[in-house]
C-alpha positions as CSV (number, residue, x, y, z in Angstrom):
1,X,-44.5,-12.4,64.1
2,X,-45.4,-14.2,60.8
3,X,-47.6,-12.5,58.2
4,X,-50.8,-14.5,58.1
5,X,-52.6,-12.4,55.4
6,X,-50.0,-12.7,52.8
7,X,-51.0,-16.2,51.6
8,X,-54.5,-14.8,50.6
9,X,-52.9,-12.4,48.3
10,X,-50.4,-14.9,47.0
11,X,-53.2,-17.3,45.9
12,X,-54.9,-14.7,43.7
13,X,-54.1,-14.6,40.0
14,X,-52.1,-11.5,38.6
15,X,-55.2,-10.1,36.9
16,X,-57.3,-10.3,40.0
17,X,-54.5,-8.5,42.0
18,X,-54.5,-5.7,39.6
19,X,-58.3,-5.6,39.7
20,X,-58.2,-5.4,43.5
21,X,-55.7,-2.7,43.5
22,X,-57.8,-0.7,41.2
23,X,-60.8,-1.2,43.4
24,X,-58.8,-0.1,46.5
25,X,-57.5,3.1,44.7
26,X,-61.3,3.8,44.0
27,X,-62.0,3.2,47.7
28,X,-64.3,0.2,46.7
29,X,-63.4,-2.1,49.6
30,X,-66.7,-4.1,49.6
31,X,-66.2,-4.8,45.9
32,X,-62.6,-5.6,46.6
33,X,-63.7,-8.2,49.3
34,X,-65.9,-9.8,46.9
35,X,-63.3,-10.0,44.0
36,X,-60.9,-11.6,46.5
37,X,-63.4,-14.2,47.8
38,X,-64.7,-15.0,44.3
39,X,-61.2,-15.6,43.0
40,X,-59.8,-17.4,45.9
41,X,-59.5,-21.2,45.8
42,X,-61.9,-23.1,48.1
43,X,-62.5,-22.6,50.9
44,X,-62.7,-18.9,50.5
45,X,-61.0,-16.8,53.0
46,X,-63.3,-15.2,55.7
47,X,-64.5,-11.5,55.7
48,X,-61.9,-10.7,58.4
49,X,-58.9,-12.2,56.6
50,X,-59.9,-10.3,53.4
51,X,-60.4,-7.0,55.3
52,X,-57.1,-7.4,56.9
53,X,-55.3,-8.2,53.7
54,X,-56.8,-5.4,51.9
55,X,-55.8,-2.9,54.7
56,X,-52.2,-4.2,54.3
57,X,-52.5,-4.0,50.5
58,X,-53.8,-0.4,50.7
59,X,-50.7,0.4,53.0
60,X,-48.6,-0.8,50.3
61,X,-50.2,1.2,47.7
62,X,-50.0,4.3,50.0
63,X,-46.3,3.8,50.6
64,X,-45.7,3.6,46.9
65,X,-47.4,6.9,46.5
66,X,-50.2,5.4,44.2
67,X,-53.1,5.8,46.7
68,X,-54.2,8.8,48.7
69,X,-53.6,8.4,52.5
70,X,-57.2,9.5,53.2
């Protein structure tokens, strides 16, 4: 199955990606969604796409050992 949320992440500038990772590490998910939507090209991704992408991103951070699993 094709990963449909990866394109959302790939459209973000590198500095925004770092900011979003930092927000996820602080468990600031709503702020992370806003950061993604604000930085995304028009039309901005929907809330569900952002949440799915952020959950996937959080799993990556957990796998790297940089985010707590809780």
